[in-house]
Structure formats: structure tokens, C-alpha cells
C-alpha positions in Angstrom: 79.7 -43.2 23.0 78.2 -40.1 24.0 76.1 -40.3 27.0 74.3 -37.2 26.8 72.8 -37.9 23.1 71.2 -41.5 24.8 70.1 -39.8 27.7 68.5 -36.8 26.4 65.9 -39.9 24.5 64.5 -41.6 28.2 64.0 -37.2 29.5 62.0 -36.5 26.3 60.2 -39.7 25.8 59.6 -38.6 29.6 58.2 -35.9 28.2 56.3 -36.5 25.1 54.1 -39.6 27.7 53.3 -36.7 30.4 52.0 -35.1 27.4 50.0 -37.5 25.6 49.2 -40.4 29.0 45.9 -39.3 31.5 48.8 -39.6 34.9 44.7 -38.6 36.6 43.3 -41.3 36.5 39.0 -41.5 36.2 37.2 -38.4 36.6 35.2 -38.4 39.9 31.9 -38.4 41.0 32.0 -34.2 41.6 33.7 -33.4 38.4 31.3 -35.5 36.8 28.2 -33.8 38.5 29.4 -30.3 38.3 30.1 -31.1 34.8 26.6 -32.5 33.6 24.7 -29.0 35.9 26.7 -27.1 34.1 25.7 -28.7 30.8 22.9 -29.0 31.4 22.0 -24.7 30.6 23.8 -24.5 27.8 23.0 -23.7 24.6 24.0 -25.6 21.9 24.1 -29.1 23.9 20.2 -29.6 22.4 22.0 -32.4 20.1 23.5 -34.1 22.8 21.9 -36.8 25.4 23.0 -35.1 28.5 22.3 -38.8 30.3 24.1 -41.0 27.7 27.6 -37.8 28.8 26.5 -39.0 32.2 26.8 -42.7 32.0 30.0 -42.2 29.6 31.9 -40.2 32.6 30.4 -42.8 35.1 31.9 -46.0 33.4 35.1 -44.1 32.8 38.1 -46.3 32.7 40.5 -43.4 32.8 42.1 -44.3 29.5 42.4 -42.5 26.4 39.9 -43.7 23.7 38.6 -42.2 20.4 35.7 -40.4 19.1 34.4 -41.5 15.7 32.6 -39.2 13.8 30.4 -39.2 10.6 29.6 -36.0 8.7 27.8 -34.9 6.2 28.6 -30.8 5.4 26.7 -29.2 3.1 26.5 -29.0 -0.4 25.2 -26.2 -1.2 26.5 -22.1 0.6 25.3 -22.0 3.9 25.5 -18.1 5.5 28.2 -17.2 8.3 26.7 -17.2 11.2 28.3 -14.0 12.3 28.6 -12.2 8.8 26.0 -13.6 6.7 28.5 -13.7 4.2 27.1 -16.9 1.7 30.0 -19.9 1.5 31.2 -22.9 1.2 30.6 -25.8 4.4 33.5 -27.2 4.1 34.8 -23.4 4.5 33.1 -22.4 7.3 33.5 -25.8 9.0 37.6 -25.1 9.2 36.4 -21.9 12.0 35.5 -24.3 14.0 37.4 -27.2 13.6 40.7 -24.7 13.7 39.9 -23.3 17.4 39.2 -26.8 18.0 42.2 -29.1 16.9 44.4 -26.8 18.9 42.5 -27.7 22.6 42.7 -30.9 21.7 46.6 -31.3 21.1 47.1 -29.5 24.2 45.5 -32.0 26.1 46.9 -35.0 24.4 44.7 -35.6 22.1 45.0 -35.4 17.8 43.9 -36.5 14.7 44.2 -39.8 13.4 41.9 -40.9 10.3 40.0 -38.4 7.9 38.4 -40.0 5.9 35.4 -39.0 2.2 33.0 -41.5 1.2 33.6 -42.3 -2.4 30.5 -44.1 -3.8 27.1 -45.4 -2.1 25.7 -47.5 0.3 27.4 -50.9 -0.3 26.2 -53.3 2.6 23.3 -52.0 5.2 20.0 -53.3 6.7 17.7 -52.5 9.4 19.6 -49.1 10.0 17.2 -46.2 10.9 17.2 -43.8 8.6 19.6 -45.3 6.6 21.3 -41.6 5.6 24.7 -41.5 4.2 27.7 -39.4 5.1 29.9 -37.7 2.8 33.1 -37.4 5.2 34.5 -40.0 8.4 36.5 -38.6 11.2 38.7 -40.0 13.8 39.9 -37.6 17.0 41.8 -39.6 19.6 41.6 -38.1 23.1 43.4 -38.3 26.1 40.7 -39.3 28.5 37.5 -38.8 29.1 38.9 -35.5 31.8 39.9 -34.0 28.8 36.6 -34.6 26.9 34.9 -32.4 29.0 37.1 -30.0 29.7 37.4 -29.5 26.3 33.7 -29.0 25.4 33.5 -26.9 28.6 36.9 -24.3 27.2 34.7 -20.8 25.4 37.2 -21.1 22.8 35.6 -24.1 21.8 32.1 -23.2 22.6 32.4 -19.9 21.1 33.0 -22.0 17.5 30.5 -23.8 17.7 28.1 -21.8 15.9 29.5 -22.7 12.7 29.9 -26.3 13.2 25.4 -25.8 13.8 25.8 -23.8 10.4 27.8 -25.9 8.2 27.2 -29.4 9.3 24.0 -31.0 7.6 23.7 -34.4 9.6 26.6 -35.8 11.7 26.9 -39.3 14.7 29.8 -39.0 16.4 30.4 -41.8 18.6 33.4 -43.0 21.4 35.2 -46.1 21.0 38.1 -47.9 21.9 40.8 -49.2 20.0 41.9 -53.0 19.7 43.5 -53.8 16.9 45.2 -51.3 14.2 48.3 -51.8 11.7 49.1 -48.3 12.1 52.1 -46.9 14.2 51.1 -45.8 17.5 52.2 -42.6 19.0 53.8 -44.0 21.8 55.9 -46.3 19.6 56.3 -44.3 17.0 57.6 -41.2 19.1 60.1 -44.3 21.3 61.3 -44.8 17.6 62.0 -41.9 16.2 63.9 -40.5 19.4 66.1 -43.4 19.0 67.0 -42.3 15.8 67.4 -38.7 16.1 70.2 -40.2 18.5 71.1 -42.6 16.5 71.3 -40.1 13.6 73.2 -37.6 16.4 75.7 -40.4 18.1 77.2 -41.3 14.4 77.8 -38.1 13.7 79.7 -37.2 16.8 81.7 -40.4 15.5 82.3 -38.9 12.0 83.5 -35.3 12.8 85.9 -37.3 15.8 87.7 -39.2 13.0 87.8 -36.0 10.9 90.0 -34.2 13.3 91.3 -36.7 16.0 93.6 -35.8 18.2 96.8 -34.2 18.5 98.8 -35.9 20.6 
């Protein structure tokens, strides 16, 4: 067995763990106060309840979470907020999503699930306004601190105008997954590393058998 190959598995998984898991613990109260004070001065925060955000951060358990987003993009052509060019709402939304996705991945997050609505409401009652959405998306965040930092990132802030212009209505709320039939990234990455190491070991063994040492 080639130990250099197999020692790379825990080494690479350690690097993945440093990126994927939150090692800083829950948000501290001074961090919350700084964030809330900064958020209250933002012009693009009118659709977000500051008190809801504060409660969400104060209840931080240090774990990752998944933000569920239900979105209705404008079906008609909309004006680009800078150039004024008429364009499809979904196309305009990519100008917001691309810098957002980069910031999310850099902070240990990633898209989890995206789906489009293919029919009307099958079952609904006691739902205020009873409106529907054209798409649902779920984004994984490493921690509530990472959400806070992403919201305050200038790249994210600058792109918010595209989101406001492209989306007719939306609702977002954080969730914690307690049942999931898909393979979670920690398990998937570990299995992939073991598979790659096994392939590399087999290739080394094959090369050795093809070129036996000469006496």
C-alpha cells in the first residue's frame, strides 16, 4: 500500500472541513450590535425586519442552515436598473446571483436545491394572500455569521438592485434540515476521496505489476 496516497485522504478532508464547517462558534452580541446598526442604515433593507434578523442571530446555535427562497420573477420584460435596456427577468436576475453565488461559496455555502413550479396550488388554506411562486431555491449557509458577512459584502449590496428589478415577489426564511435522502457534502466528499485514493492505489499496483523489479 502506498501510504502517500492514503494519507492524502484525511489531509484533504481536513482542508474541506475547514471550509465547510463553522469553527468560530455562535455570533457574539457585539457582532450582532455592529451588524444591526449597519443594516439599519442601508437603503435596500426595507423588505427585511430588523427585529426578525436580530432574533435570528441572538438564537444562533453555531450550526449551518438552509435558506428557503420562494420567488416569482417578472414574466414581462423589465428595465435594467442601470442601462434601462428591456430584458427578461430571469436574465437580469443572473447579474445578482453570480456575485452572490461566489460570495456564498467562499464562505462555505452552496446551492442545495432549485425547482420551478409546474402547476397551480394543489392544496392551500388559511394562507394570507394565497399567492403562488414560479420557483423555489434552497441555499446552504455555513453559519449565521456568514449570512451576516455576505449581506454586508459590497459586491452583494451592489447587486441587490438587480434582484429588486427582476423579482416581482419573494419570501425567504431559514430552515434546518433534519431529514434528507440525498447524500450530504461531508459524506459525499469523504466517499469521493476514498474512491480517488483507491483508483490511484490500483494504478500504482498495475504499474508495479507491469514493471516488476529486476534482480
